[in-house]
N, CA and C atoms of all chains as a GROMACS GRO file, in nm:
protein
  648
    1MET      N    1   1.432   9.300  11.373
    1MET     CA    2   1.504   9.365  11.462
    1MET      C    3   1.488   9.298  11.607
    2SER      N    4   1.612   9.242  11.659
    2SER     CA    5   1.593   9.176  11.790
    2SER      C    6   1.624   9.285  11.890
    3ALA      N    7   1.598   9.250  12.013
    3ALA     CA    8   1.592   9.342  12.129
    3ALA      C    9   1.743   9.386  12.158
    4ARG      N   10   1.762   9.505  12.180
    4ARG     CA   11   1.903   9.556  12.205
    4ARG      C   12   1.944   9.556  12.342
    5ARG      N   13   2.063   9.523  12.376
    5ARG     CA   14   2.109   9.520  12.518
    5ARG      C   15   2.140   9.667  12.561
    6THR      N   16   2.194   9.748  12.459
    6THR     CA   17   2.238   9.880  12.504
    6THR      C   18   2.122   9.988  12.491
    7LYS      N   19   2.007   9.948  12.478
    7LYS     CA   20   1.906  10.049  12.475
    7LYS      C   21   1.832  10.064  12.605
    8PHE      N   22   1.770  10.190  12.604
    8PHE     CA   23   1.701  10.217  12.751
    8PHE      C   24   1.546  10.178  12.739
    9TYR      N   25   1.520  10.102  12.840
    9TYR     CA   26   1.380  10.049  12.853
    9TYR      C   27   1.326  10.072  12.986
   10LEU      N   28   1.188  10.074  12.978
   10LEU     CA   29   1.111  10.094  13.106
   10LEU      C   30   1.106   9.954  13.171
   11ASP      N   31   1.137   9.968  13.314
   11ASP     CA   32   1.136   9.832  13.369
   11ASP      C   33   0.989   9.820  13.438
   12LYS      N   34   0.900   9.758  13.372
   12LYS     CA   35   0.766   9.763  13.416
   12LYS      C   36   0.748   9.647  13.537
   13ARG      N   37   0.834   9.560  13.538
   13ARG     CA   38   0.815   9.469  13.651
   13ARG      C   39   0.847   9.510  13.803
   14ASN      N   40   0.951   9.603  13.792
   14ASN     CA   41   1.003   9.651  13.928
   14ASN      C   42   0.952   9.796  13.950
   15ARG      N   43   0.842   9.839  13.893
   15ARG     CA   44   0.809   9.982  13.888
   15ARG      C   45   0.735  10.013  14.021
   16LYS      N   46   0.753  10.149  14.042
   16LYS     CA   47   0.663  10.203  14.154
   16LYS      C   48   0.542  10.276  14.090
   17TRP      N   49   0.589  10.372  13.978
   17TRP     CA   50   0.471  10.420  13.934
   17TRP      C   51   0.444  10.388  13.766
   18LEU      N   52   0.536  10.432  13.688
   18LEU     CA   53   0.536  10.390  13.548
   18LEU      C   54   0.662  10.311  13.519
   19GLY      N   55   0.777  10.293  13.604
   19GLY     CA   56   0.888  10.227  13.577
   19GLY      C   57   0.994  10.281  13.516
   20VAL      N   58   0.998  10.423  13.512
   20VAL     CA   59   1.115  10.514  13.453
   20VAL      C   60   1.228  10.505  13.556
   21CYS      N   61   1.203  10.526  13.675
   21CYS     CA   62   1.323  10.515  13.772
   21CYS      C   63   1.383  10.386  13.764
   22ALA      N   64   1.292  10.268  13.773
   22ALA     CA   65   1.346  10.138  13.774
   22ALA      C   66   1.424  10.122  13.650
   23GLY      N   67   1.382  10.174  13.543
   23GLY     CA   68   1.447  10.155  13.418
   23GLY      C   69   1.597  10.220  13.418
   24ILE      N   70   1.607  10.347  13.462
   24ILE     CA   71   1.722  10.426  13.467
   24ILE      C   72   1.802  10.331  13.566
   25ALA      N   73   1.769  10.284  13.681
   25ALA     CA   74   1.846  10.209  13.761
   25ALA      C   75   1.906  10.094  13.696
   26ASP      N   76   1.814  10.017  13.624
   26ASP     CA   77   1.857   9.898  13.555
   26ASP      C   78   1.950   9.932  13.438
   27TYR      N   79   1.942  10.042  13.372
   27TYR     CA   80   2.030  10.081  13.274
   27TYR      C   81   2.164  10.108  13.318
   28THR      N   82   2.165  10.191  13.431
   28THR     CA   83   2.302  10.255  13.476
   28THR      C   84   2.366  10.165  13.588
   29GLY      N   85   2.283  10.086  13.665
   29GLY     CA   86   2.348  10.017  13.780
   29GLY      C   87   2.356  10.097  13.916
   30VAL      N   88   2.293  10.211  13.902
   30VAL     CA   89   2.268  10.295  14.021
   30VAL      C   90   2.155  10.217  14.108
   31ASP      N   91   2.169  10.232  14.236
   31ASP     CA   92   2.061  10.171  14.320
   31ASP      C   93   1.938  10.236  14.304
   32VAL      N   94   1.834  10.141  14.280
   32VAL     CA   95   1.682  10.209  14.241
   32VAL      C   96   1.630  10.310  14.344
   33THR      N   97   1.656  10.286  14.468
   33THR     CA   98   1.611  10.372  14.564
   33THR      C   99   1.655  10.503  14.558
   34LEU      N  100   1.811  10.511  14.526
   34LEU     CA  101   1.874  10.628  14.507
   34LEU      C  102   1.807  10.723  14.395
   35VAL      N  103   1.790  10.646  14.293
   35VAL     CA  104   1.735  10.723  14.173
   35VAL      C  105   1.602  10.780  14.206
   36ARG      N  106   1.524  10.713  14.285
   36ARG     CA  107   1.383  10.761  14.314
   36ARG      C  108   1.397  10.871  14.420
   37VAL      N  109   1.472  10.865  14.512
   37VAL     CA  110   1.491  10.971  14.613
   37VAL      C  111   1.546  11.089  14.536
   38GLY      N  112   1.650  11.068  14.455
   38GLY     CA  113   1.705  11.181  14.366
   38GLY      C  114   1.600  11.251  14.298
   39THR      N  115   1.509  11.176  14.219
   39THR     CA  116   1.410  11.239  14.142
   39THR      C  117   1.306  11.312  14.236
   40VAL      N  118   1.272  11.272  14.353
   40VAL     CA  119   1.175  11.329  14.443
   40VAL      C  120   1.235  11.463  14.490
   41LEU      N  121   1.369  11.453  14.533
   41LEU     CA  122   1.446  11.563  14.578
   41LEU      C  123   1.445  11.680  14.471
   42LEU      N  124   1.484  11.631  14.351
   42LEU     CA  125   1.494  11.722  14.251
   42LEU      C  126   1.362  11.793  14.219
   43THR      N  127   1.252  11.723  14.230
   43THR     CA  128   1.115  11.786  14.219
   43THR      C  129   1.088  11.880  14.322
   44MET      N  130   1.128  11.862  14.446
   44MET     CA  131   1.105  11.949  14.552
   44MET      C  132   1.200  12.065  14.565
   45ILE      N  133   1.313  12.053  14.508
   45ILE     CA  134   1.404  12.181  14.527
   45ILE      C  135   1.387  12.270  14.400
   46GLY      N  136   1.279  12.256  14.336
   46GLY     CA  137   1.253  12.363  14.229
   46GLY      C  138   1.219  12.300  14.083
   47GLY      N  139   1.246  12.182  14.063
   47GLY     CA  140   1.216  12.132  13.932
   47GLY      C  141   1.069  12.093  13.903
   48PHE      N  142   0.988  12.153  14.000
   48PHE     CA  143   0.851  12.094  13.995
   48PHE      C  144   0.776  12.048  13.870
   49PRO      N  145   0.740  12.138  13.777
   49PRO     CA  146   0.661  12.067  13.672
   49PRO      C  147   0.747  11.982  13.598
   50TRP      N  148   0.884  12.035  13.579
   50TRP     CA  149   0.979  11.973  13.460
   50TRP      C  150   1.010  11.845  13.489
   51THR      N  151   1.042  11.791  13.599
   51THR     CA  152   1.065  11.656  13.629
   51THR      C  153   0.958  11.557  13.598
   52ILE      N  154   0.837  11.607  13.642
   52ILE     CA  155   0.732  11.526  13.605
   52ILE      C  156   0.692  11.529  13.448
   53ILE      N  157   0.727  11.644  13.376
   53ILE     CA  158   0.698  11.642  13.238
   53ILE      C  159   0.812  11.543  13.177
   54ALA      N  160   0.926  11.551  13.228
   54ALA     CA  161   1.043  11.473  13.166
   54ALA      C  162   0.994  11.320  13.197
   55TYR      N  163   0.944  11.294  13.320
   55TYR     CA  164   0.922  11.158  13.355
   55TYR      C  165   0.815  11.098  13.254
   56LEU      N  166   0.714  11.179  13.222
   56LEU     CA  167   0.607  11.137  13.136
   56LEU      C  168   0.652  11.120  12.986
   57MET      N  169   0.742  11.228  12.952
   57MET     CA  170   0.799  11.217  12.820
   57MET      C  171   0.868  11.082  12.804
   58VAL      N  172   0.964  11.056  12.895
   58VAL     CA  173   1.040  10.914  12.890
   58VAL      C  174   0.944  10.808  12.881
   59ASN      N  175   0.848  10.804  12.968
   59ASN     CA  176   0.749  10.691  12.960
   59ASN      C  177   0.673  10.689  12.834
   60TRP      N  178   0.662  10.803  12.768
   60TRP     CA  179   0.592  10.795  12.632
   60TRP      C  180   0.694  10.751  12.527
   61LEU      N  181   0.817  10.789  12.541
   61LEU     CA  182   0.914  10.759  12.420
   61LEU      C  183   0.979  10.620  12.431
   62ALA      N  184   1.010  10.583  12.553
   62ALA     CA  185   1.084  10.464  12.571
   62ALA      C  186   0.997  10.337  12.568
   63ASP      N  187   1.065  10.218  12.519
   63ASP     CA  188   0.974  10.107  12.507
   63ASP      C  189   0.986  10.022  12.643
   64ASP      N  190   0.895   9.925  12.656
   64ASP     CA  191   0.901   9.835  12.767
   64ASP      C  192   1.005   9.728  12.751
   65LYS      N  193   1.068   9.690  12.859
   65LYS     CA  194   1.179   9.600  12.863
   65LYS      C  195   1.120   9.475  12.806
   66PRO      N  196   1.189   9.409  12.705
   66PRO     CA  197   1.152   9.276  12.652
   66PRO      C  198   1.157   9.176  12.752
   67GLY      N  199   1.066   9.078  12.744
   67GLY     CA  200   1.048   8.971  12.848
   67GLY      C  201   1.177   8.892  12.874
   68GLU      N  202   1.247   8.865  12.762
   68GLU     CA  203   1.355   8.772  12.793
   68GLU      C  204   1.470   8.831  12.873
   69PHE      N  205   1.479   8.957  12.878
   69PHE     CA  206   1.579   9.023  12.956
   69PHE      C  207   1.555   9.019  13.103
   70TYR      N  208   1.435   8.985  13.143
   70TYR     CA  209   1.406   8.983  13.289
   70TYR      C  210   1.467   8.867  13.356
   71ASP      N  211   1.488   8.757  13.289
   71ASP     CA  212   1.554   8.636  13.360
   71ASP      C  213   1.696   8.628  13.328
   72SER      N  214   1.770   8.752  13.307
   72SER     CA  215   1.910   8.736  13.290
   72SER      C  216   1.971   8.747  13.437
   73SER      N  217   2.080   8.683  13.456
   73SER     CA  218   2.135   8.673  13.584
   73SER      C  219   2.198   8.799  13.628
   74ARG      N  220   2.233   8.807  13.749
   74ARG     CA  221   2.281   8.935  13.817
   74ARG      C  222   2.413   8.974  13.746
   75GLU      N  223   2.501   8.861  13.723
   75GLU     CA  224   2.629   8.881  13.649
   75GLU      C  225   2.613   8.934  13.518
   76GLU      N  226   2.516   8.889  13.453
   76GLU     CA  227   2.492   8.928  13.324
   76GLU      C  228   2.445   9.074  13.323
   77GLN      N  229   2.350   9.110  13.412
   77GLN     CA  230   2.316   9.251  13.424
   77GLN      C  231   2.432   9.342  13.442
   78LYS      N  232   2.517   9.315  13.540
   78LYS     CA  233   2.641   9.394  13.563
   78LYS      C  234   2.726   9.408  13.445
   79PHE      N  235   2.736   9.296  13.367
   79PHE     CA  236   2.827   9.293  13.260
   79PHE      C  237   2.772   9.403  13.155
   80TRP      N  238   2.634   9.400  13.124
   80TRP     CA  239   2.570   9.487  13.038
   80TRP      C  240   2.593   9.630  13.077
   81GLN      N  241   2.570   9.655  13.201
   81GLN     CA  242   2.575   9.791  13.259
   81GLN      C  243   2.715   9.850  13.232
   82THR      N  244   2.834   9.763  13.241
   82THR     CA  245   2.964   9.823  13.214
   82THR      C  246   2.971   9.836  13.067
   83VAL      N  247   2.904   9.754  12.979
   83VAL     CA  248   2.908   9.765  12.831
   83VAL      C  249   2.846   9.904  12.795
   84ARG      N  250   2.744   9.935  12.852
   84ARG     CA  251   2.676  10.064  12.822
   84ARG      C  252   2.752  10.179  12.872
   85ALA      N  253   2.830  10.168  12.973
   85ALA     CA  254   2.914  10.277  13.020
   85ALA      C  255   3.035  10.281  12.939
   86ARG      N  256   3.118  10.183  12.936
   86ARG     CA  257   3.235  10.169  12.862
   86ARG      C  258   3.253  10.044  12.774
   87PRO      N  259   3.218  10.041  12.651
   87PRO     CA  260   3.216   9.936  12.567
   87PRO      C  261   3.354   9.875  12.553
   88GLY      N  262   3.451   9.963  12.531
   88GLY     CA  263   3.589   9.923  12.500
   88GLY      C  264   3.648   9.846  12.632
   89ALA      N  265   3.616   9.890  12.753
   89ALA     CA  266   3.662   9.817  12.870
   89ALA      C  267   3.599   9.680  12.887
   90SER      N  268   3.480   9.670  12.844
   90SER     CA  269   3.423   9.541  12.860
   90SER      C  270   3.460   9.433  12.758
   91VAL      N  271   3.507   9.488  12.640
   91VAL     CA  272   3.562   9.406  12.535
   91VAL      C  273   3.701   9.353  12.587
   92ARG      N  274   3.773   9.453  12.650
   92ARG     CA  275   3.902   9.406  12.718
   92ARG      C  276   3.885   9.301  12.825
   93ASP      N  277   3.777   9.318  12.901
   93ASP     CA  278   3.734   9.232  13.011
   93ASP      C  279   3.720   9.101  12.961
   94VAL      N  280   3.642   9.088  12.849
   94VAL     CA  281   3.620   8.957  12.792
   94VAL      C  282   3.744   8.889  12.741
   95ARG      N  283   3.838   8.966  12.682
   95ARG     CA  284   3.959   8.906  12.643
   95ARG      C  285   4.046   8.859  12.740
   96ALA      N  286   4.040   8.936  12.867
   96ALA     CA  287   4.113   8.890  12.982
   96ALA      C  288   4.064   8.768  13.027
   97LYS      N  289   3.929   8.740  13.025
   97LYS     CA  290   3.870   8.610  13.066
   97LYS      C  291   3.931   8.511  12.971
   98PHE      N  292   3.927   8.527  12.840
   98PHE     CA  293   3.975   8.412  12.754
   98PHE      C  294   4.117   8.389  12.787
   99ARG      N  295   4.209   8.489  12.810
   99ARG     CA  296   4.339   8.462  12.845
   99ARG      C  297   4.351   8.376  12.973
  100ASP      N  298   4.283   8.412  13.069
  100ASP     CA  299   4.283   8.325  13.197
  100ASP      C  300   4.247   8.185  13.157
  101ILE      N  301   4.129   8.169  13.074
  101ILE     CA  302   4.105   8.035  13.050
  101ILE      C  303   4.218   7.954  12.965
  102ASP      N  304   4.276   8.028  12.884
  102ASP     CA  305   4.384   7.984  12.800
  102ASP      C  306   4.503   7.924  12.894
  103ARG      N  307   4.537   8.006  12.997
  103ARG     CA  308   4.627   7.977  13.102
  103ARG      C  309   4.602   7.855  13.175
  104ARG      N  310   4.475   7.850  13.210
  104ARG     CA  311   4.430   7.727  13.295
  104ARG      C  312   4.436   7.607  13.210
  105ILE      N  313   4.383   7.618  13.083
  105ILE     CA  314   4.396   7.498  13.002
  105ILE      C  315   4.538   7.443  12.982
  106ALA      N  316   4.632   7.546  12.959
  106ALA     CA  317   4.772   7.512  12.955
  106ALA      C  318   4.818   7.444  13.074
  107ASP      N  319   4.775   7.491  13.199
  107ASP     CA  320   4.808   7.421  13.323
  107ASP      C  321   4.757   7.274  13.315
  108ILE      N  322   4.640   7.252  13.285
  108ILE     CA  323   4.577   7.118  13.292
  108ILE      C  324   4.647   7.024  13.189
  109GLU      N  325   4.676   7.090  13.066
  109GLU     CA  326   4.744   7.018  12.968
  109GLU      C  327   4.880   6.976  13.011
  110ALA      N  328   4.963   7.068  13.077
  110ALA     CA  329   5.085   7.044  13.134
  110ALA      C  330   5.084   6.928  13.220
  111HIS      N  331   4.982   6.934  13.322
  111HIS     CA  332   4.962   6.834  13.420
  111HIS      C  333   4.940   6.693  13.348
  112VAL      N  334   4.853   6.693  13.260
  112VAL     CA  335   4.815   6.561  13.204
  112VAL      C  336   4.931   6.510  13.122
  113THR      N  337   4.997   6.582  13.042
  113THR     CA  338   5.091   6.534  12.973
  113THR      C  339   5.243   6.510  13.017
  114THR      N  340   5.238   6.555  13.164
  114THR     CA  341   5.377   6.539  13.224
  114THR      C  342   5.402   6.405  13.269
  115HIS      N  343   5.526   6.372  13.301
  115HIS     CA  344   5.564   6.233  13.328
  115HIS      C  345   5.515   6.191  13.474
  116ASN      N  346   5.481   6.301  13.552
  116ASN     CA  347   5.449   6.272  13.684
  116ASN      C  348   5.304   6.244  13.708
  117SER      N  349   5.220   6.229  13.594
  117SER     CA  350   5.093   6.211  13.628
  117SER      C  351   5.058   6.090  13.692
  118SER      N  352   4.949   6.078  13.757
  118SER     CA  353   4.921   5.970  13.833
  118SER      C  354   4.917   5.833  13.752
  119LEU      N  355   4.867   5.845  13.623
  119LEU     CA  356   4.862   5.730  13.542
  119LEU      C  357   5.005   5.682  13.517
  120ALA      N  358   5.108   5.770  13.496
  120ALA     CA  359   5.237   5.720  13.460
  120ALA      C  360   5.285   5.646  13.586
  121ARG      N  361   5.246   5.708  13.706
  121ARG     CA  362   5.304   5.640  13.829
  121ARG      C  363   5.246   5.501  13.842
  122GLU      N  364   5.120   5.490  13.813
  122GLU     CA  365   5.055   5.362  13.836
  122GLU      C  366   5.102   5.258  13.737
  123ILE      N  367   5.140   5.312  13.610
  123ILE     CA  368   5.202   5.206  13.513
  123ILE      C  369   5.342   5.170  13.582
  124ASP      N  370   5.410   5.267  13.619
  124ASP     CA  371   5.541   5.229  13.670
  124ASP      C  372   5.535   5.132  13.804
  125SER      N  373   5.430   5.144  13.873
  125SER     CA  374   5.414   5.054  13.992
  125SER      C  375   5.388   4.924  13.936
  126LEU      N  376   5.323   4.903  13.822
  126LEU     CA  377   5.284   4.769  13.776
  126LEU      C  378   5.403   4.693  13.724
  127ARG      N  379   5.528   4.762  13.691
  127ARG     CA  380   5.627   4.700  13.637
  127ARG      C  381   5.691   4.606  13.739
  128MET      N  382   2.739  15.145  12.843
  128MET     CA  383   2.838  15.042  12.799
  128MET      C  384   2.802  14.894  12.861
  129GLU      N  385   2.785  14.897  12.986
  129GLU     CA  386   2.740  14.778  13.047
  129GLU      C  387   2.614  14.732  13.011
  130ASP      N  388   2.524  14.820  12.990
  130ASP     CA  389   2.392  14.779  12.942
  130ASP      C  390   2.389  14.716  12.826
  131THR      N  391   2.478  14.744  12.728
  131THR     CA  392   2.475  14.674  12.605
  131THR      C  393   2.567  14.538  12.599
  132LEU      N  394   2.660  14.538  12.697
  132LEU     CA  395   2.756  14.420  12.701
  132LEU      C  396   2.684  14.287  12.764
  133VAL      N  397   2.612  14.322  12.869
  133VAL     CA  398   2.561  14.213  12.947
  133VAL      C  399   2.471  14.119  12.853
  134PRO      N  400   2.370  14.196  12.790
  134PRO     CA  401   2.284  14.109  12.710
  134PRO      C  402   2.357  14.023  12.598
  135ILE      N  403   2.459  14.101  12.541
  135ILE     CA  404   2.543  14.022  12.429
  135ILE      C  405   2.612  13.901  12.494
  136VAL      N  406   2.668  13.906  12.605
  136VAL     CA  407   2.730  13.793  12.672
  136VAL      C  408   2.625  13.698  12.708
  137VAL      N  409   2.514  13.730  12.749
  137VAL     CA  410   2.404  13.632  12.804
  137VAL      C  411   2.354  13.561  12.679
  138VAL      N  412   2.333  13.634  12.577
  138VAL     CA  413   2.280  13.577  12.452
  138VAL      C  414   2.388  13.476  12.397
  139GLY      N  415   2.506  13.524  12.404
  139GLY     CA  416   2.617  13.439  12.339
  139GLY      C  417   2.629  13.310  12.418
  140ILE      N  418   2.614  13.323  12.561
  140ILE     CA  419   2.620  13.190  12.636
  140ILE      C  420   2.502  13.098  12.599
  141LEU      N  421   2.390  13.174  12.616
  141LEU     CA  422   2.264  13.076  12.600
  141LEU      C  423   2.254  13.014  12.468
  142PHE      N  424   2.295  13.099  12.344
  142PHE     CA  425   2.262  13.039  12.209
  142PHE      C  426   2.377  12.965  12.147
  143ILE      N  427   2.496  12.999  12.190
  143ILE     CA  428   2.612  12.946  12.137
  143ILE      C  429   2.684  12.851  12.218
  144GLY      N  430   2.711  12.893  12.359
  144GLY     CA  431   2.780  12.826  12.458
  144GLY      C  432   2.703  12.689  12.493
  145LEU      N  433   2.591  12.708  12.524
  145LEU     CA  434   2.515  12.591  12.568
  145LEU      C  435   2.487  12.486  12.472
  146PRO      N  436   2.452  12.522  12.358
  146PRO     CA  437   2.431  12.417  12.247
  146PRO      C  438   2.565  12.348  12.212
  147TRP      N  439   2.670  12.431  12.204
  147TRP     CA  440   2.790  12.383  12.189
  147TRP      C  441   2.838  12.278  12.290
  148LEU      N  442   2.823  12.306  12.417
  148LEU     CA  443   2.843  12.207  12.519
  148LEU      C  444   2.769  12.078  12.516
  149ILE      N  445   2.639  12.095  12.462
  149ILE     CA  446   2.548  11.980  12.469
  149ILE      C  447   2.598  11.887  12.352
  150PHE      N  448   2.628  11.960  12.228
  150PHE     CA  449   2.670  11.878  12.125
  150PHE      C  450   2.786  11.803  12.142
  151HIS      N  451   2.886  11.884  12.210
  151HIS     CA  452   3.017  11.828  12.241
  151HIS      C  453   3.002  11.687  12.318
  152TYR      N  454   2.916  11.690  12.420
  152TYR     CA  455   2.890  11.576  12.502
  152TYR      C  456   2.818  11.468  12.428
  153VAL      N  457   2.734  11.506  12.340
  153VAL     CA  458   2.651  11.417  12.256
  153VAL      C  459   2.747  11.350  12.156
  154THR      N  460   2.839  11.414  12.090
  154THR     CA  461   2.920  11.349  12.001
  154THR      C  462   3.025  11.269  12.081
  155GLN      N  463   3.059  11.307  12.198
  155GLN     CA  464   3.146  11.222  12.278
  155GLN      C  465   3.083  11.081  12.326
  156TRP      N  466   2.959  11.105  12.355
  156TRP     CA  467   2.878  10.994  12.382
  156TRP      C  468   2.867  10.894  12.285
  157LYS      N  469   2.831  10.944  12.168
  157LYS     CA  470   2.801  10.868  12.038
  157LYS      C  471   2.935  10.780  12.005
  158LYS      N  472   3.044  10.858  12.024
  158LYS     CA  473   3.178  10.789  11.993
  158LYS      C  474   3.206  10.658  12.081
  159ASN      N  475   3.166  10.690  12.218
  159ASN     CA  476   3.174  10.588  12.302
  159ASN      C  477   3.082  10.462  12.295
  160GLY      N  478   2.974  10.511  12.270
  160GLY     CA  479   2.868  10.406  12.264
  160GLY      C  480   2.833  10.341  12.128
  161GLY      N  481   2.949  10.351  12.043
  161GLY     CA  482   2.934  10.296  11.901
  161GLY      C  483   2.948  10.156  11.894
  162LEU      N  484   2.833  10.086  11.953
  162LEU     CA  485   2.831   9.938  11.942
  162LEU      C  486   2.709   9.904  11.848
  163THR      N  487   2.735   9.848  11.743
  163THR     CA  488   2.625   9.820  11.653
  163THR      C  489   2.568   9.694  11.694
  164ALA      N  490   2.448   9.651  11.649
  164ALA     CA  491   2.375   9.541  11.680
  164ALA      C  492   2.438   9.417  11.666
  165GLU      N  493   2.523   9.420  11.558
  165GLU     CA  494   2.611   9.284  11.521
  165GLU      C  495   2.720   9.285  11.641
  166ASP      N  496   2.789   9.381  11.663
  166ASP     CA  497   2.880   9.387  11.785
  166ASP      C  498   2.828   9.340  11.891
  167GLU      N  499   2.714   9.389  11.940
  167GLU     CA  500   2.636   9.346  12.048
  167GLU      C  501   2.621   9.196  12.065
  168ARG      N  502   2.570   9.156  11.952
  168ARG     CA  503   2.537   9.006  11.948
  168ARG      C  504   2.674   8.923  11.974
  169LEU      N  505   2.772   8.964  11.902
  169LEU     CA  506   2.917   8.905  11.921
  169LEU      C  507   2.967   8.906  12.055
  170LEU      N  508   2.952   9.020  12.120
  170LEU     CA  509   2.988   9.040  12.268
  170LEU      C  510   2.913   8.938  12.362
  171ASP      N  511   2.782   8.936  12.324
  171ASP     CA  512   2.699   8.855  12.402
  171ASP      C  513   2.752   8.706  12.391
  172ASP      N  514   2.768   8.662  12.267
  172ASP     CA  515   2.812   8.534  12.246
  172ASP      C  516   2.945   8.497  12.324
  173MET      N  517   3.037   8.605  12.308
  173MET     CA  518   3.174   8.574  12.364
  173MET      C  519   3.163   8.571  12.524
  174HIS      N  520   3.082   8.658  12.563
  174HIS     CA  521   3.067   8.653  12.713
  174HIS      C  522   3.018   8.523  12.762
  175ASP      N  523   2.910   8.485  12.687
  175ASP     CA  524   2.849   8.356  12.736
  175ASP      C  525   2.941   8.235  12.709
  176MET      N  526   3.016   8.234  12.601
  176MET     CA  527   3.116   8.133  12.583
  176MET      C  528   3.210   8.113  12.693
  177ALA      N  529   3.277   8.253  12.719
  177ALA     CA  530   3.370   8.244  12.828
  177ALA      C  531   3.323   8.192  12.949
  178ARG      N  532   3.184   8.242  12.988
  178ARG     CA  533   3.135   8.179  13.118
  178ARG      C  534   3.116   8.035  13.110
  179ARG      N  535   3.075   7.974  12.990
  179ARG     CA  536   3.065   7.826  12.983
  179ARG      C  537   3.204   7.751  12.992
  180LEU      N  538   3.288   7.807  12.924
  180LEU     CA  539   3.442   7.742  12.928
  180LEU      C  540   3.481   7.753  13.072
  181ASP      N  541   3.468   7.860  13.148
  181ASP     CA  542   3.513   7.881  13.282
  181ASP      C  543   3.450   7.779  13.373
  182GLU      N  544   3.311   7.750  13.340
  182GLU     CA  545   3.252   7.649  13.429
  182GLU      C  546   3.310   7.523  13.408
  183ARG      N  547   3.338   7.482  13.283
  183ARG     CA  548   3.394   7.352  13.239
  183ARG      C  549   3.537   7.330  13.306
  184LEU      N  550   3.604   7.444  13.304
  184LEU     CA  551   3.745   7.436  13.348
  184LEU      C  552   3.744   7.409  13.512
  185VAL      N  553   3.642   7.470  13.569
  185VAL     CA  554   3.627   7.463  13.704
  185VAL      C  555   3.600   7.314  13.740
  186THR      N  556   3.512   7.248  13.671
  186THR     CA  557   3.492   7.107  13.662
  186THR      C  558   3.615   7.030  13.658
  187LEU      N  559   3.682   7.056  13.555
  187LEU     CA  560   3.816   6.979  13.524
  187LEU      C  561   3.913   6.999  13.628
  188GLU      N  562   3.913   7.111  13.678
  188GLU     CA  563   4.019   7.141  13.791
  188GLU      C  564   3.978   7.066  13.924
  189ARG      N  565   3.837   7.058  13.947
  189ARG     CA  566   3.806   6.988  14.062
  189ARG      C  567   3.822   6.845  14.049
  190ILE      N  568   3.808   6.794  13.929
  190ILE     CA  569   3.846   6.641  13.901
  190ILE      C  570   3.998   6.614  13.934
  191LEU      N  571   4.073   6.699  13.875
  191LEU     CA  572   4.216   6.677  13.881
  191LEU      C  573   4.262   6.708  14.036
  192ASP      N  574   4.194   6.792  14.099
  192ASP     CA  575   4.213   6.812  14.249
  192ASP      C  576   4.194   6.680  14.326
  193SER      N  577   4.071   6.625  14.290
  193SER     CA  578   4.043   6.496  14.359
  193SER      C  579   4.141   6.372  14.327
  194GLN      N  580   4.174   6.380  14.206
  194GLN     CA  581   4.259   6.261  14.152
  194GLN      C  582   4.396   6.274  14.206
  195ASP      N  583   4.449   6.397  14.201
  195ASP     CA  584   4.593   6.418  14.244
  195ASP      C  585   4.607   6.552  14.303
  196PRO      N  586   4.598   6.559  14.431
  196PRO     CA  587   4.588   6.682  14.515
  196PRO      C  588   4.720   6.768  14.495
  197ALA      N  589   4.823   6.696  14.442
  197ALA     CA  590   4.953   6.768  14.434
  197ALA      C  591   4.977   6.848  14.308
  198TRP      N  592   4.877   6.838  14.234
  198TRP     CA  593   4.894   6.907  14.092
  198TRP      C  594   4.901   7.048  14.088
  199LYS      N  595   4.824   7.118  14.191
  199LYS     CA  596   4.802   7.261  14.188
  199LYS      C  597   4.941   7.341  14.216
  200PRO      N  598   5.000   7.300  14.330
  200PRO     CA  599   5.116   7.387  14.371
  200PRO      C  600   5.228   7.385  14.261
  201ARG      N  601   5.251   7.267  14.190
  201ARG     CA  602   5.355   7.261  14.096
  201ARG      C  603   5.324   7.349  13.973
  202THR      N  604   5.199   7.341  13.935
  202THR     CA  605   5.171   7.419  13.817
  202THR      C  606   5.164   7.562  13.849
  203MET      N  607   5.148   7.600  13.978
  203MET     CA  608   5.145   7.736  14.014
  203MET      C  609   5.290   7.792  13.998
  204THR      N  610   5.386   7.718  14.042
  204THR     CA  611   5.522   7.759  14.026
  204THR      C  612   5.568   7.766  13.880
  205GLU      N  613   5.520   7.658  13.816
  205GLU     CA  614   5.543   7.667  13.660
  205GLU      C  615   5.485   7.766  13.593
  206ARG      N  616   5.372   7.814  13.637
  206ARG     CA  617   5.296   7.926  13.577
  206ARG      C  618   5.375   8.070  13.605
  207ALA      N  619   5.420   8.078  13.721
  207ALA     CA  620   5.511   8.183  13.759
  207ALA      C  621   5.634   8.193  13.671
  208ARG      N  622   5.698   8.072  13.651
  208ARG     CA  623   5.808   8.076  13.584
  208ARG      C  624   5.777   8.106  13.424
  209ASP      N  625   5.672   8.054  13.375
  209ASP     CA  626   5.612   8.074  13.248
  209ASP      C  627   5.594   8.236  13.231
  210GLU      N  628   5.537   8.305  13.312
  210GLU     CA  629   5.500   8.433  13.312
  210GLU      C  630   5.622   8.510  13.312
  211ASP      N  631   5.731   8.479  13.392
  211ASP     CA  632   5.863   8.538  13.396
  211ASP      C  633   5.931   8.530  13.254
  212TRP      N  634   5.919   8.408  13.201
  212TRP     CA  635   5.962   8.391  13.073
  212TRP      C  636   5.914   8.477  12.976
  213ARG      N  637   5.775   8.492  12.983
  213ARG     CA  638   5.711   8.586  12.879
  213ARG      C  639   5.743   8.720  12.894
  214ARG      N  640   5.770   8.774  13.024
  214ARG     CA  641   5.795   8.907  13.048
  214ARG      C  642   5.939   8.927  12.997
  215ASP      N  643   6.032   8.837  13.015
  215ASP     CA  644   6.158   8.853  12.973
  215ASP      C  645   6.177   8.852  12.829
  216ASN      N  646   6.108   8.790  12.755
  216ASN     CA  647   6.116   8.778  12.607
  216ASN      C  648   6.021   8.862  12.529
   0.00000   0.00000   0.00000
């Protein structure tokens, strides 16, 4: 079983305490500081033992983030965050990318095969 | 009258309404997040391939730009015409 991209992991490398908040931030794309401040606020306005129990439960249940995911680029991380939130939208996104590529290849093809290409002009000038 | 009604309503909300709400969202979330490991690998491949093709195209376009700076505007108008054609048909 290979590592899953859509699974929740603890982010042990960017952790402050056990890496749960960093993991949530990495999973959802919410800023990590915001997640931590939110957790602390929630604890202070009355969630006192429960947030800490939930934190420890998550720490116990979730796995650590596999090493190969740490060196994924910023763009890749953003892509997988949208996949987790809306898989359908990200599939359409990839299709749009391929359409764009198709159009640009068509442009290049049209340019290369057209009579006005620089090669044809140079051949003309040699005559 | 009210003494018997309030506990019934509260118990109804707690033991029927709340689990129903939670399961409603759980099923909705499962429906949306239905990406199997296979799908995930495919999507990863496609995304990676799109990125690599895009990089190659950027290189090609740069080469064409340097060879023949006049190529881009013409293809732009052609592309617009092409899209008009696609829309009309």
